N, CA, C and O atoms as CSV, one atom per row, in Angstrom:
chain,resi,resn,atom,element,x,y,z
A,1,MET,N,N,13.827,-2.014,-19.227
A,1,MET,CA,C,13.200,-2.301,-17.964
A,1,MET,C,C,13.336,-1.090,-17.031
A,1,MET,O,O,13.590,-1.259,-15.838
A,2,LYS,N,N,13.170,0.109,-17.553
A,2,LYS,CA,C,13.259,1.308,-16.730
A,2,LYS,C,C,11.900,1.603,-16.123
A,2,LYS,O,O,10.895,1.687,-16.829
A,3,ALA,N,N,11.878,1.757,-14.822
A,3,ALA,CA,C,10.646,2.066,-14.105
A,3,ALA,C,C,10.617,3.563,-13.785
A,3,ALA,O,O,11.652,4.170,-13.511
A,4,ALA,N,N,9.432,4.138,-13.823
A,4,ALA,CA,C,9.275,5.557,-13.512
A,4,ALA,C,C,9.284,5.752,-12.002
A,4,ALA,O,O,8.720,4.952,-11.255
A,5,TYR,N,N,9.934,6.832,-11.563
A,5,TYR,CA,C,9.917,7.162,-10.147
A,5,TYR,C,C,8.520,7.609,-9.736
A,5,TYR,O,O,7.843,8.289,-10.507
A,6,PRO,N,N,8.080,7.242,-8.546
A,6,PRO,CA,C,6.741,7.647,-8.104
A,6,PRO,C,C,6.709,9.118,-7.675
A,6,PRO,O,O,7.705,9.665,-7.203
A,7,ASN,N,N,5.559,9.732,-7.848
A,7,ASN,CA,C,5.315,11.101,-7.400
A,7,ASN,C,C,4.810,11.008,-5.956
A,7,ASN,O,O,3.622,10.778,-5.731
A,8,LEU,N,N,5.690,11.182,-4.996
A,8,LEU,CA,C,5.345,10.948,-3.595
A,8,LEU,C,C,4.270,11.900,-3.078
A,8,LEU,O,O,3.402,11.490,-2.307
A,9,GLU,N,N,4.317,13.151,-3.490
A,9,GLU,CA,C,3.292,14.095,-3.039
A,9,GLU,C,C,1.911,13.667,-3.523
A,9,GLU,O,O,0.936,13.745,-2.775
A,10,LEU,N,N,1.828,13.217,-4.769
A,10,LEU,CA,C,0.553,12.762,-5.319
A,10,LEU,C,C,0.063,11.503,-4.600
A,10,LEU,O,O,-1.122,11.394,-4.285
A,11,LEU,N,N,0.956,10.563,-4.342
A,11,LEU,CA,C,0.556,9.330,-3.668
A,11,LEU,C,C,0.109,9.604,-2.236
A,11,LEU,O,O,-0.830,8.969,-1.756
A,12,GLU,N,N,0.758,10.532,-1.547
A,12,GLU,CA,C,0.310,10.898,-0.203
A,12,GLU,C,C,-1.071,11.545,-0.264
A,12,GLU,O,O,-1.919,11.281,0.589
A,13,TYR,N,N,-1.298,12.385,-1.260
A,13,TYR,CA,C,-2.603,13.017,-1.434
A,13,TYR,C,C,-3.683,11.964,-1.688
A,13,TYR,O,O,-4.768,12.042,-1.112
A,14,ILE,N,N,-3.397,10.981,-2.546
A,14,ILE,CA,C,-4.341,9.899,-2.819
A,14,ILE,C,C,-4.618,9.115,-1.533
A,14,ILE,O,O,-5.764,8.770,-1.248
A,15,ALA,N,N,-3.568,8.836,-0.763
A,15,ALA,CA,C,-3.742,8.116,0.502
A,15,ALA,C,C,-4.652,8.901,1.438
A,15,ALA,O,O,-5.518,8.316,2.088
A,16,GLN,N,N,-4.469,10.207,1.515
A,16,GLN,CA,C,-5.320,11.036,2.371
A,16,GLN,C,C,-6.779,10.986,1.919
A,16,GLN,O,O,-7.685,10.896,2.747
A,17,LEU,N,N,-7.002,11.043,0.611
A,17,LEU,CA,C,-8.374,10.964,0.094
A,17,LEU,C,C,-9.023,9.623,0.417
A,17,LEU,O,O,-10.181,9.564,0.828
A,18,VAL,N,N,-8.268,8.556,0.227
A,18,VAL,CA,C,-8.785,7.209,0.503
A,18,VAL,C,C,-9.132,7.069,1.978
A,18,VAL,O,O,-10.183,6.528,2.320
A,19,MET,N,N,-8.265,7.547,2.844
A,19,MET,CA,C,-8.480,7.376,4.271
A,19,MET,C,C,-9.593,8.279,4.811
A,19,MET,O,O,-10.238,7.941,5.804
A,20,ARG,N,N,-9.817,9.417,4.166
A,20,ARG,CA,C,-10.923,10.284,4.588
A,20,ARG,C,C,-12.270,9.598,4.451
A,20,ARG,O,O,-13.183,9.852,5.236
A,21,SER,N,N,-12.397,8.727,3.457
A,21,SER,CA,C,-13.670,8.047,3.224
A,21,SER,C,C,-13.700,6.646,3.835
A,21,SER,O,O,-14.672,5.916,3.641
A,22,ASP,N,N,-12.662,6.257,4.566
A,22,ASP,CA,C,-12.587,4.942,5.182
A,22,ASP,C,C,-13.138,5.014,6.608
A,22,ASP,O,O,-12.539,5.646,7.478
A,23,GLU,N,N,-14.278,4.365,6.843
A,23,GLU,CA,C,-14.936,4.432,8.150
A,23,GLU,C,C,-14.079,3.847,9.272
A,23,GLU,O,O,-14.035,4.403,10.369
A,24,GLY,N,N,-13.407,2.742,9.007
A,24,GLY,CA,C,-12.555,2.123,10.020
A,24,GLY,C,C,-11.435,3.052,10.454
A,24,GLY,O,O,-11.147,3.175,11.644
A,25,PHE,N,N,-10.812,3.697,9.500
A,25,PHE,CA,C,-9.744,4.644,9.798
A,25,PHE,C,C,-10.281,5.817,10.614
A,25,PHE,O,O,-9.658,6.242,11.586
A,26,GLN,N,N,-11.443,6.336,10.211
A,26,GLN,CA,C,-12.029,7.475,10.924
A,26,GLN,C,C,-12.350,7.116,12.375
A,26,GLN,O,O,-12.152,7.933,13.275
A,27,LYS,N,N,-12.844,5.900,12.604
A,27,LYS,CA,C,-13.141,5.458,13.969
A,27,LYS,C,C,-11.865,5.357,14.807
A,27,LYS,O,O,-11.844,5.756,15.971
A,28,MET,N,N,-10.797,4.815,14.198
A,28,MET,CA,C,-9.526,4.715,14.917
A,28,MET,C,C,-9.003,6.097,15.287
A,28,MET,O,O,-8.504,6.301,16.394
A,29,MET,N,N,-9.117,7.047,14.359
A,29,MET,CA,C,-8.647,8.408,14.640
A,29,MET,C,C,-9.473,9.046,15.755
A,29,MET,O,O,-8.919,9.745,16.603
A,30,GLU,N,N,-10.774,8.822,15.767
A,30,GLU,CA,C,-11.626,9.381,16.826
A,30,GLU,C,C,-11.230,8.820,18.195
A,30,GLU,O,O,-11.199,9.554,19.183
A,31,GLU,N,N,-10.930,7.527,18.249
A,31,GLU,CA,C,-10.491,6.913,19.500
A,31,GLU,C,C,-9.176,7.540,19.974
A,31,GLU,O,O,-9.013,7.832,21.159
A,32,LYS,N,N,-8.257,7.738,19.054
A,32,LYS,CA,C,-6.964,8.330,19.401
A,32,LYS,C,C,-7.145,9.781,19.862
A,32,LYS,O,O,-6.437,10.245,20.756
A,33,ARG,N,N,-8.098,10.492,19.246
A,33,ARG,CA,C,-8.328,11.899,19.589
A,33,ARG,C,C,-8.956,12.070,20.967
A,33,ARG,O,O,-8.925,13.171,21.518
A,34,LYS,N,N,-9.524,11.013,21.535
A,34,LYS,CA,C,-10.058,11.107,22.891
A,34,LYS,C,C,-8.935,11.373,23.892
A,34,LYS,O,O,-9.150,12.016,24.920
A,35,LYS,N,N,-7.742,10.875,23.585
A,35,LYS,CA,C,-6.590,11.075,24.451
A,35,LYS,C,C,-5.831,12.362,24.108
A,35,LYS,O,O,-5.360,13.073,24.995
A,36,THR,N,N,-5.722,12.643,22.815
A,36,THR,CA,C,-5.004,13.828,22.341
A,36,THR,C,C,-5.914,14.565,21.363
A,36,THR,O,O,-6.051,14.173,20.204
A,37,ARG,N,N,-6.514,15.608,21.835
A,37,ARG,CA,C,-7.571,16.298,21.092
A,37,ARG,C,C,-7.157,16.767,19.694
A,37,ARG,O,O,-7.937,16.624,18.752
A,38,TYR,N,N,-5.977,17.311,19.539
A,38,TYR,CA,C,-5.580,17.935,18.274
A,38,TYR,C,C,-4.725,17.023,17.405
A,38,TYR,O,O,-3.944,17.498,16.580
A,39,LEU,N,N,-4.869,15.755,17.583
A,39,LEU,CA,C,-4.100,14.773,16.828
A,39,LEU,C,C,-4.507,14.785,15.358
A,39,LEU,O,O,-5.695,14.813,15.040
A,40,ARG,N,N,-3.543,14.765,14.483
A,40,ARG,CA,C,-3.767,14.725,13.034
A,40,ARG,C,C,-3.021,13.531,12.447
A,40,ARG,O,O,-2.012,13.094,13.002
A,41,PRO,N,N,-3.511,13.003,11.329
A,41,PRO,CA,C,-2.766,11.920,10.672
A,41,PRO,C,C,-1.357,12.377,10.299
A,41,PRO,O,O,-1.142,13.525,9.909
A,42,GLU,N,N,-0.417,11.468,10.427
A,42,GLU,CA,C,0.975,11.759,10.082
A,42,GLU,C,C,1.443,10.701,9.090
A,42,GLU,O,O,1.269,9.506,9.328
A,43,TRP,N,N,2.034,11.133,7.983
A,43,TRP,CA,C,2.353,10.245,6.871
A,43,TRP,C,C,3.852,10.113,6.653
A,43,TRP,O,O,4.604,11.076,6.803
A,44,GLU,N,N,4.273,8.907,6.299
A,44,GLU,CA,C,5.642,8.636,5.864
A,44,GLU,C,C,5.576,7.749,4.628
A,44,GLU,O,O,4.627,6.988,4.438
A,45,ALA,N,N,6.595,7.860,3.799
A,45,ALA,CA,C,6.646,7.047,2.579
A,45,ALA,C,C,7.925,6.226,2.549
A,45,ALA,O,O,8.993,6.687,2.951
A,46,VAL,N,N,7.790,4.998,2.063
A,46,VAL,CA,C,8.923,4.108,1.826
A,46,VAL,C,C,8.828,3.688,0.364
A,46,VAL,O,O,7.765,3.280,-0.104
A,47,VAL,N,N,9.939,3.789,-0.351
A,47,VAL,CA,C,9.949,3.465,-1.784
A,47,VAL,C,C,11.099,2.508,-2.077
A,47,VAL,O,O,12.215,2.687,-1.591
A,48,PHE,N,N,10.801,1.482,-2.888
A,48,PHE,CA,C,11.844,0.552,-3.310
A,48,PHE,C,C,11.401,-0.115,-4.617
A,48,PHE,O,O,10.202,-0.240,-4.868
A,49,PRO,N,N,12.355,-0.542,-5.450
A,49,PRO,CA,C,11.989,-1.238,-6.681
A,49,PRO,C,C,11.709,-2.709,-6.406
A,49,PRO,O,O,12.306,-3.314,-5.515
A,50,GLN,N,N,10.794,-3.272,-7.184
A,50,GLN,CA,C,10.517,-4.705,-7.134
A,50,GLN,C,C,10.513,-5.241,-8.555
A,50,GLN,O,O,10.136,-4.543,-9.497
A,51,ILE,N,N,10.934,-6.474,-8.695
A,51,ILE,CA,C,10.916,-7.159,-9.988
A,51,ILE,C,C,9.768,-8.150,-9.975
A,51,ILE,O,O,9.639,-8.948,-9.046
A,52,TRP,N,N,8.938,-8.101,-11.001
A,52,TRP,CA,C,7.756,-8.966,-11.111
A,52,TRP,C,C,7.897,-9.875,-12.324
A,52,TRP,O,O,8.612,-9.548,-13.272
A,53,GLY,N,N,7.219,-11.008,-12.293
A,53,GLY,CA,C,7.281,-11.985,-13.378
A,53,GLY,C,C,6.311,-11.717,-14.511
A,53,GLY,O,O,6.300,-12.449,-15.501
A,54,SER,N,N,5.490,-10.671,-14.383
A,54,SER,CA,C,4.563,-10.318,-15.466
A,54,SER,C,C,4.338,-8.815,-15.467
A,54,SER,O,O,4.743,-8.118,-14.536
A,55,THR,N,N,3.704,-8.328,-16.494
A,55,THR,CA,C,3.429,-6.898,-16.605
A,55,THR,C,C,2.320,-6.443,-15.658
A,55,THR,O,O,2.066,-5.245,-15.534
A,56,ASN,N,N,1.668,-7.378,-14.998
A,56,ASN,CA,C,0.619,-7.026,-14.029
A,56,ASN,C,C,1.200,-6.426,-12.751
A,56,ASN,O,O,0.477,-5.778,-11.994
A,57,THR,N,N,2.453,-6.623,-12.507
A,57,THR,CA,C,3.130,-6.287,-11.246
A,57,THR,C,C,2.335,-6.906,-10.099
A,57,THR,O,O,2.115,-8.117,-10.115
A,58,GLY,N,N,1.900,-6.146,-9.121
A,58,GLY,CA,C,1.168,-6.697,-7.979
A,58,GLY,C,C,-0.314,-6.846,-8.201
A,58,GLY,O,O,-1.026,-7.343,-7.328
A,59,PHE,N,N,-0.793,-6.425,-9.353
A,59,PHE,CA,C,-2.228,-6.474,-9.664
A,59,PHE,C,C,-2.563,-7.767,-10.398
A,59,PHE,O,O,-2.972,-7.731,-11.558
A,60,ASP,N,N,-2.394,-8.907,-9.733
A,60,ASP,CA,C,-2.617,-10.196,-10.382
A,60,ASP,C,C,-4.071,-10.647,-10.356
A,60,ASP,O,O,-4.444,-11.571,-11.079
A,61,VAL,N,N,-4.898,-10.004,-9.531
A,61,VAL,CA,C,-6.335,-10.273,-9.492
A,61,VAL,C,C,-7.072,-8.951,-9.335
A,61,VAL,O,O,-6.492,-7.947,-8.922
A,62,THR,N,N,-8.362,-8.962,-9.672
A,62,THR,CA,C,-9.184,-7.791,-9.421
A,62,THR,C,C,-9.556,-7.771,-7.947
A,62,THR,O,O,-9.270,-8.726,-7.224
A,63,GLU,N,N,-10.189,-6.699,-7.494
A,63,GLU,CA,C,-10.561,-6.601,-6.083
A,63,GLU,C,C,-11.513,-7.709,-5.652
A,63,GLU,O,O,-11.520,-8.099,-4.484
A,64,ASP,N,N,-12.321,-8.223,-6.589
A,64,ASP,CA,C,-13.246,-9.303,-6.232
A,64,ASP,C,C,-12.654,-10.694,-6.499
A,64,ASP,O,O,-13.370,-11.691,-6.409
A,65,GLY,N,N,-11.357,-10.774,-6.827
A,65,GLY,CA,C,-10.681,-12.057,-6.917
A,65,GLY,C,C,-10.570,-12.679,-8.287
A,65,GLY,O,O,-10.028,-13.777,-8.420
A,66,ASN,N,N,-11.066,-12.012,-9.309
A,66,ASN,CA,C,-10.947,-12.557,-10.662
A,66,ASN,C,C,-9.537,-12.351,-11.203
A,66,ASN,O,O,-8.922,-11.315,-10.948
A,67,PRO,N,N,-9.011,-13.344,-11.958
A,67,PRO,CA,C,-7.652,-13.209,-12.486
A,67,PRO,C,C,-7.562,-12.086,-13.526
A,67,PRO,O,O,-8.543,-11.747,-14.187
A,68,VAL,N,N,-6.373,-11.528,-13.648
A,68,VAL,CA,C,-6.115,-10.435,-14.576
A,68,VAL,C,C,-5.159,-10.927,-15.643
A,68,VAL,O,O,-4.218,-11.663,-15.345
A,69,MET,N,N,-5.393,-10.527,-16.891
A,69,MET,CA,C,-4.486,-10.909,-17.976
A,69,MET,C,C,-3.379,-9.876,-18.097
A,69,MET,O,O,-3.610,-8.675,-17.955
A,70,GLY,N,N,-2.190,-10.355,-18.356
A,70,GLY,CA,C,-1.046,-9.474,-18.547
A,70,GLY,C,C,0.002,-10.171,-19.386
A,70,GLY,O,O,-0.108,-11.358,-19.694
A,71,GLY,N,N,1.009,-9.419,-19.744
A,71,GLY,CA,C,2.082,-9.977,-20.547
A,71,GLY,C,C,3.086,-10.731,-19.694
A,71,GLY,O,O,3.293,-10.417,-18.522
A,72,CYS,N,N,3.700,-11.726,-20.302
A,72,CYS,CA,C,4.697,-12.532,-19.606
A,72,CYS,C,C,6.067,-11.918,-19.875
A,72,CYS,O,O,6.774,-12.319,-20.800
A,73,ALA,N,N,6.424,-10.946,-19.053
A,73,ALA,CA,C,7.709,-10.281,-19.198
A,73,ALA,C,C,8.181,-9.822,-17.825
A,73,ALA,O,O,7.385,-9.373,-17.001
A,74,ILE,N,N,9.467,-9.937,-17.591
A,74,ILE,CA,C,10.032,-9.452,-16.335
A,74,ILE,C,C,9.814,-7.944,-16.309
A,74,ILE,O,O,10.179,-7.242,-17.252
A,75,THR,N,N,9.213,-7.448,-15.219
A,75,THR,CA,C,8.841,-6.043,-15.131
A,75,THR,C,C,9.351,-5.457,-13.816
A,75,THR,O,O,9.139,-6.016,-12.740
A,76,LYS,N,N,10.021,-4.328,-13.933
A,76,LYS,CA,C,10.484,-3.605,-12.749
A,76,LYS,C,C,9.504,-2.468,-12.484
A,76,LYS,O,O,9.158,-1.712,-13.391
A,77,ALA,N,N,9.060,-2.353,-11.231
A,77,ALA,CA,C,8.150,-1.271,-10.841
A,77,ALA,C,C,8.514,-0.825,-9.429
A,77,ALA,O,O,8.956,-1.625,-8.605
A,78,TYR,N,N,8.324,0.449,-9.170
A,78,TYR,CA,C,8.578,0.947,-7.819
A,78,TYR,C,C,7.373,0.680,-6.934
A,78,TYR,O,O,6.231,0.948,-7.306
A,79,THR,N,N,7.655,0.151,-5.767
A,79,THR,CA,C,6.645,-0.051,-4.731
A,79,THR,C,C,6.758,1.122,-3.774
A,79,THR,O,O,7.842,1.456,-3.296
A,80,THR,N,N,5.610,1.742,-3.504
A,80,THR,CA,C,5.566,2.841,-2.545
A,80,THR,C,C,4.594,2.454,-1.448
A,80,THR,O,O,3.455,2.072,-1.716
A,81,VAL,N,N,5.050,2.555,-0.219
A,81,VAL,CA,C,4.215,2.259,0.935
A,81,VAL,C,C,4.019,3.569,1.686
A,81,VAL,O,O,4.974,4.162,2.189
A,82,ILE,N,N,2.762,4.013,1.756
A,82,ILE,CA,C,2.425,5.208,2.512
A,82,ILE,C,C,1.941,4.741,3.881
A,82,ILE,O,O,0.939,4.033,3.987
A,83,HIS,N,N,2.653,5.139,4.913
A,83,HIS,CA,C,2.396,4.690,6.279
A,83,HIS,C,C,1.773,5.836,7.064
A,83,HIS,O,O,2.342,6.923,7.157
A,84,GLU,N,N,0.587,5.576,7.630
A,84,GLU,CA,C,-0.033,6.548,8.525
A,84,GLU,C,C,0.372,6.137,9.936
A,84,GLU,O,O,-0.004,5.065,10.410
A,85,LEU,N,N,1.140,6.993,10.603
A,85,LEU,CA,C,1.804,6.631,11.851
A,85,LEU,C,C,0.873,6.521,13.055
A,85,LEU,O,O,1.111,5.690,13.931
A,86,VAL,N,N,-0.162,7.322,13.122
A,86,VAL,CA,C,-1.031,7.337,14.295
A,86,VAL,C,C,-1.801,6.027,14.432
A,86,VAL,O,O,-1.926,5.488,15.532
A,87,THR,N,N,-2.316,5.517,13.314
A,87,THR,CA,C,-3.151,4.315,13.342
A,87,THR,C,C,-2.423,3.059,12.864
A,87,THR,O,O,-3.008,1.976,12.860
A,88,GLU,N,N,-1.158,3.185,12.460
A,88,GLU,CA,C,-0.396,2.046,11.927
A,88,GLU,C,C,-1.100,1.434,10.720
A,88,GLU,O,O,-1.199,0.213,10.601
A,89,THR,N,N,-1.588,2.294,9.825
A,89,THR,CA,C,-2.230,1.857,8.589
A,89,THR,C,C,-1.252,2.055,7.436
A,89,THR,O,O,-0.536,3.055,7.383
A,90,TYR,N,N,-1.229,1.095,6.515
A,90,TYR,CA,C,-0.327,1.142,5.374
A,90,TYR,C,C,-1.125,1.046,4.084
A,90,TYR,O,O,-2.039,0.229,3.970
A,91,LEU,N,N,-0.775,1.887,3.110
A,91,LEU,CA,C,-1.339,1.788,1.773
A,91,LEU,C,C,-0.210,1.434,0.823
A,91,LEU,O,O,0.829,2.093,0.815
A,92,VAL,N,N,-0.410,0.392,0.018
A,92,VAL,CA,C,0.633,-0.126,-0.859
A,92,VAL,C,C,0.296,0.224,-2.298
A,92,VAL,O,O,-0.771,-0.116,-2.810
A,93,PHE,N,N,1.239,0.917,-2.941
A,93,PHE,CA,C,1.112,1.316,-4.339
A,93,PHE,C,C,2.164,0.580,-5.152
A,93,PHE,O,O,3.321,0.483,-4.741
A,94,PHE,N,N,1.764,0.064,-6.297
A,94,PHE,CA,C,2.718,-0.509,-7.246
A,94,PHE,C,C,2.670,0.346,-8.498
A,94,PHE,O,O,1.601,0.567,-9.067
A,95,ASP,N,N,3.823,0.824,-8.926
A,95,ASP,CA,C,3.931,1.635,-10.141
A,95,ASP,C,C,2.992,2.843,-10.092
A,95,ASP,O,O,2.414,3.225,-11.109
A,96,GLY,N,N,2.844,3.439,-8.911
A,96,GLY,CA,C,2.032,4.639,-8.762
A,96,GLY,C,C,0.536,4.419,-8.668
A,96,GLY,O,O,-0.229,5.383,-8.698
A,97,ARG,N,N,0.098,3.161,-8.555
A,97,ARG,CA,C,-1.332,2.844,-8.459
A,97,ARG,C,C,-1.608,2.148,-7.133
A,97,ARG,O,O,-0.886,1.230,-6.745
A,98,LEU,N,N,-2.652,2.587,-6.441
A,98,LEU,CA,C,-3.013,1.963,-5.169
A,98,LEU,C,C,-3.447,0.527,-5.411
A,98,LEU,O,O,-4.294,0.259,-6.262
A,99,CYS,N,N,-2.859,-0.398,-4.653
A,99,CYS,CA,C,-3.205,-1.804,-4.799
A,99,CYS,C,C,-3.998,-2.306,-3.600
A,99,CYS,O,O,-5.063,-2.900,-3.772
A,100,TYR,N,N,-3.496,-2.076,-2.384
A,100,TYR,CA,C,-4.224,-2.555,-1.208
A,100,TYR,C,C,-3.835,-1.774,0.035
A,100,TYR,O,O,-2.853,-1.032,0.059
A,101,LYS,N,N,-4.656,-1.974,1.078
A,101,LYS,CA,C,-4.453,-1.326,2.375
A,101,LYS,C,C,-4.238,-2.412,3.414
A,101,LYS,O,O,-4.875,-3.465,3.367
A,102,VAL,N,N,-3.342,-2.151,4.350
A,102,VAL,CA,C,-3.080,-3.087,5.445
A,102,VAL,C,C,-3.405,-2.360,6.746
A,102,VAL,O,O,-2.722,-1.411,7.131
A,103,ASP,N,N,-4.480,-2.830,7.430
A,103,ASP,CA,C,-4.926,-2.192,8.673
A,103,ASP,C,C,-4.195,-2.718,9.898
A,103,ASP,O,O,-3.699,-1.940,10.712
A,104,ASN,N,N,-4.130,-4.004,10.024
A,104,ASN,CA,C,-3.474,-4.637,11.172
A,104,ASN,C,C,-2.304,-5.458,10.654
A,104,ASN,O,O,-2.432,-6.667,10.457
A,105,PRO,N,N,-1.160,-4.810,10.430
A,105,PRO,CA,C,-0.048,-5.512,9.797
A,105,PRO,C,C,0.455,-6.695,10.614
A,105,PRO,O,O,0.612,-6.614,11.832
A,106,SER,N,N,0.700,-7.782,9.919
A,106,SER,CA,C,1.254,-8.977,10.550
A,106,SER,C,C,2.777,-8.868,10.556
A,106,SER,O,O,3.352,-7.993,9.909
A,107,GLU,N,N,3.412,-9.759,11.288
A,107,GLU,CA,C,4.872,-9.808,11.296
A,107,GLU,C,C,5.401,-10.089,9.892
A,107,GLU,O,O,6.466,-9.603,9.511
A,108,MET,N,N,4.640,-10.883,9.124
A,108,MET,CA,C,5.049,-11.200,7.753
A,108,MET,C,C,5.072,-9.936,6.885
A,108,MET,O,O,5.946,-9.780,6.032
A,109,PHE,N,N,4.110,-9.038,7.109
A,109,PHE,CA,C,4.095,-7.773,6.365
A,109,PHE,C,C,5.356,-6.970,6.688
A,109,PHE,O,O,6.033,-6.481,5.784
A,110,TYR,N,N,5.668,-6.837,7.980
A,110,TYR,CA,C,6.857,-6.086,8.373
A,110,TYR,C,C,8.129,-6.713,7.806
A,110,TYR,O,O,9.041,-6.003,7.383
A,111,GLU,N,N,8.185,-8.020,7.800
A,111,GLU,CA,C,9.349,-8.725,7.258
A,111,GLU,C,C,9.482,-8.465,5.752
A,111,GLU,O,O,10.572,-8.167,5.263
A,112,ASP,N,N,8.366,-8.578,5.021
A,112,ASP,CA,C,8.397,-8.327,3.578
A,112,ASP,C,C,8.745,-6.870,3.282
A,112,ASP,O,O,9.481,-6.586,2.337
A,113,LEU,N,N,8.221,-5.950,4.085
A,113,LEU,CA,C,8.534,-4.529,3.902
A,113,LEU,C,C,10.026,-4.290,4.136
A,113,LEU,O,O,10.675,-3.581,3.368
A,114,LYS,N,N,10.552,-4.874,5.181
A,114,LYS,CA,C,11.980,-4.743,5.489
A,114,LYS,C,C,12.837,-5.293,4.351
A,114,LYS,O,O,13.875,-4.722,4.016
A,115,ASN,N,N,12.395,-6.408,3.756
A,115,ASN,CA,C,13.144,-7.050,2.672
A,115,ASN,C,C,12.870,-6.435,1.306
A,115,ASN,O,O,13.499,-6.824,0.322
A,116,GLY,N,N,11.940,-5.477,1.225
A,116,GLY,CA,C,11.641,-4.832,-0.053
A,116,GLY,C,C,10.997,-5.765,-1.049
A,116,GLY,O,O,11.315,-5.727,-2.238
A,117,SER,N,N,10.087,-6.608,-0.573
A,117,SER,CA,C,9.445,-7.595,-1.434
A,117,SER,C,C,8.010,-7.837,-0.963
A,117,SER,O,O,7.716,-8.867,-0.357
A,118,LEU,N,N,7.121,-6.882,-1.245
A,118,LEU,CA,C,5.732,-7.036,-0.811
A,118,LEU,C,C,4.957,-7.944,-1.754
A,118,LEU,O,O,5.280,-8.063,-2.936
A,119,ALA,N,N,3.947,-8.570,-1.215
A,119,ALA,CA,C,3.145,-9.549,-1.951
A,119,ALA,C,C,2.208,-8.869,-2.940
A,119,ALA,O,O,1.857,-7.698,-2.793
A,120,SER,N,N,1.813,-9.635,-3.949
A,120,SER,CA,C,0.807,-9.167,-4.895
A,120,SER,C,C,-0.552,-9.133,-4.193
A,120,SER,O,O,-0.688,-9.600,-3.063
A,121,LEU,N,N,-1.540,-8.583,-4.868
A,121,LEU,CA,C,-2.873,-8.438,-4.260
A,121,LEU,C,C,-3.449,-9.779,-3.825
A,121,LEU,O,O,-3.989,-9.889,-2.724
A,122,SER,N,N,-3.342,-10.800,-4.671
A,122,SER,CA,C,-3.916,-12.100,-4.315
A,122,SER,C,C,-3.230,-12.705,-3.098
A,122,SER,O,O,-3.892,-13.285,-2.238
A,123,GLU,N,N,-1.910,-12.574,-3.020
A,123,GLU,CA,C,-1.169,-13.114,-1.880
A,123,GLU,C,C,-1.385,-12.289,-0.613
A,123,GLU,O,O,-1.449,-12.836,0.488
A,124,ALA,N,N,-1.497,-10.973,-0.775
A,124,ALA,CA,C,-1.633,-10.077,0.388
A,124,ALA,C,C,-2.934,-10.320,1.133
A,124,ALA,O,O,-2.982,-10.166,2.354
A,125,LYS,N,N,-3.991,-10.695,0.424
A,125,LYS,CA,C,-5.283,-10.962,1.081
A,125,LYS,C,C,-5.149,-12.070,2.118
A,125,LYS,O,O,-5.806,-12.026,3.158
A,126,GLU,N,N,-4.318,-13.045,1.849
A,126,GLU,CA,C,-4.115,-14.162,2.767
A,126,GLU,C,C,-2.974,-13.911,3.759
A,126,GLU,O,O,-3.048,-14.296,4.926
A,127,LYS,N,N,-1.935,-13.266,3.271
A,127,LYS,CA,C,-0.683,-13.173,4.012
A,127,LYS,C,C,-0.671,-12.061,5.064
A,127,LYS,O,O,-0.115,-12.242,6.147
A,128,TYR,N,N,-1.271,-10.929,4.756
A,128,TYR,CA,C,-1.175,-9.778,5.650
A,128,TYR,C,C,-2.484,-9.535,6.361
A,128,TYR,O,O,-2.590,-8.602,7.157
């Protein structure tokens, strides 16, 4: 049950690419830049291990909500949360793969992040 450590530089780069093409993020940055002209995105990473009940880890459904097949085995994977500080946007990676983005984090998201137990994709759509 050994999990690979995430490549933080690569995950930050992926987060930057994703956010460059995200219209909502770009609009938020433009609004912030009206007050501070030379404002740039600022990134932080939080990493912690999570134990999952299947080999799917947090990818229990596809993006359109269809169930995903996986093996029934306890699986350890590192969760990496890339936080963009200016807009309070979070990108959640499980085992080095982007799973979902949280634009307006709820108190439940902050609580789960603090406890090191973020929800799977299907749960996050409702919970965060």
